[in-house]
C-alpha positions in Angstrom: 47.0 95.5 113.2 45.1 97.2 116.1 44.9 96.0 119.7 41.9 97.2 121.7 42.6 98.5 125.2 39.0 98.4 126.3 38.9 96.9 129.8 42.6 97.7 130.6 42.4 101.4 131.1 41.4 101.7 134.7 43.4 98.8 136.3 47.2 98.8 136.7 48.5 95.3 136.0 45.5 94.3 133.9 46.5 92.4 130.7 45.1 90.9 127.6 46.5 88.2 125.4 46.3 88.3 121.6 46.8 85.7 118.9 46.3 87.2 115.4 46.9 86.4 111.8 47.6 89.6 109.8 48.8 90.4 106.3 52.5 91.1 106.0 53.6 94.7 105.2 55.2 95.4 101.8 59.0 95.0 102.4 62.0 95.7 100.3 65.2 93.7 101.1 68.5 95.5 101.6 69.5 94.4 98.0 66.5 96.3 96.6 64.4 93.2 95.7 60.8 92.8 96.9 60.2 90.5 99.9 57.1 88.3 99.3 55.0 87.0 102.1 54.2 83.3 101.7 51.7 83.3 104.5 50.0 85.8 106.8 52.1 86.9 109.8 51.3 85.2 113.1 51.5 87.7 115.9 51.0 86.5 119.5 51.6 88.2 122.9 50.3 90.2 125.8 49.4 93.8 126.3 49.7 95.0 129.9 48.7 98.2 131.6 51.8 99.2 133.6 50.4 102.5 134.8 52.4 105.0 132.8 52.3 103.0 129.6 51.0 99.9 127.9 53.7 97.2 127.5 53.4 94.9 124.5 55.5 91.8 124.5 55.1 88.9 122.0 56.4 87.2 119.0 56.1 87.6 115.2 56.3 84.5 113.0 56.8 85.1 109.3 57.3 83.0 106.2 59.0 85.2 103.6 60.4 84.7 100.1 63.7 86.5 99.4 66.2 86.4 96.5 69.5 84.7 97.0 72.5 87.1 96.7 74.6 84.4 94.8 72.3 82.4 92.5 69.4 85.0 92.2 66.8 82.2 93.0 64.0 82.8 95.5 64.1 80.9 98.8 61.9 80.7 101.9 63.0 82.4 105.1 61.2 81.6 108.3 61.5 84.2 111.0 60.5 84.2 114.6 61.3 87.6 116.1 60.4 89.2 119.4 57.9 92.1 119.6 58.6 94.3 122.7 57.2 97.9 122.7 55.9 100.4 125.2 53.0 102.7 124.2 51.8 105.9 125.9 48.7 108.0 125.2 49.6 111.0 123.1 50.1 114.1 125.2 50.5 112.0 128.4 52.8 113.5 131.0 54.4 110.1 131.5 55.3 109.7 127.8 58.9 108.7 127.3 61.1 109.4 124.3 61.5 105.8 123.3 57.8 104.9 123.7 55.4 104.9 120.8 52.3 107.1 121.1 48.7 106.3 120.4 45.3 108.0 120.5 41.9 106.6 121.5 41.5 103.1 122.9 43.5 101.1 120.3 47.2 100.6 119.8 48.4 100.3 116.1 51.1 97.6 115.9 51.8 97.8 112.2 54.8 100.2 112.5 56.4 98.1 115.3 55.9 94.8 113.3 57.4 96.3 110.1 60.4 97.6 112.0 61.1 94.3 113.7 60.9 92.5 110.3 63.2 94.9 108.7 65.7 94.6 111.5 65.8 90.8 111.1 66.1 90.6 107.3 69.6 89.4 106.3 71.8 92.0 104.5 72.8 89.4 101.9 70.4 86.5 102.0 71.6 83.1 100.8 69.4 80.2 99.9 72.0 77.9 101.4 75.4 78.6 103.1 77.0 76.4 100.4 75.3 78.1 97.4 77.6 78.0 94.4 76.0 81.0 92.7 76.1 81.8 89.0 79.0 81.2 86.6 80.5 84.7 85.8 81.2 83.6 82.2 78.0 81.9 81.0 75.5 82.6 83.8 74.7 79.0 84.6 73.3 78.3 88.1 76.1 76.2 89.5 73.7 74.6 92.1 71.7 73.0 89.2 74.4 72.1 86.7 78.1 72.4 86.1 79.4 74.3 83.1 82.7 73.8 81.2 83.9 77.4 81.4 87.5 78.0 82.3 87.6 80.6 85.0 91.1 82.1 85.4 91.3 84.0 88.6 93.8 86.9 88.3 94.1 89.5 91.0 93.0 92.7 89.1 95.9 94.6 90.7 98.3 92.2 88.9 96.4 91.9 85.5 98.8 94.4 83.9 101.8 92.2 84.7 100.2 89.3 82.8 100.2 91.5 79.6 103.9 92.0 80.0 104.5 88.3 80.0 102.5 87.9 76.8 104.5 90.6 75.0 108.0 89.8 76.5 110.8 90.2 74.0 112.8 87.0 73.2 110.1 84.6 74.4 109.5 84.3 78.1 105.8 83.5 77.4 103.4 81.9 79.8 104.3 78.4 78.6 107.9 78.9 79.6 109.4 78.9 76.0 112.2 81.3 75.2 
């Protein structure tokens, strides 16, 4: 997405508002799955000539489809994230280390938009905070139906001790018989 600076170059304090629908960049979630855009990104804001740089402040609205870390079903995530960046012309003496550079009379916002979206994606996305996930035995999605699997939770560090009980001489089995 490009913002034209025509008309802002010669006047400090001059600003221009923008309200744009733009395609979402291709994103990969932290778990390695593809993030799907359910709608174009809605990017709004203002670009202001501050003298040494052009200050962009605005907001990005996104509707994204991610995979739940527990049940592996896709769910919709609505994001509203701020977009705040400073841009300086390449080679400018005023250019700061943390400012983005540009050439010509347009600012390219795609890199800043992609960065803000990545920074706001959840590390382990959940479709619901109470998601039951998948049964580790049969793979049934516990949000949709209950299975009859018996899940015995044994601390893996103590699993060796349960084998000792099964093979104890003179009885002493799990059922308490001697």
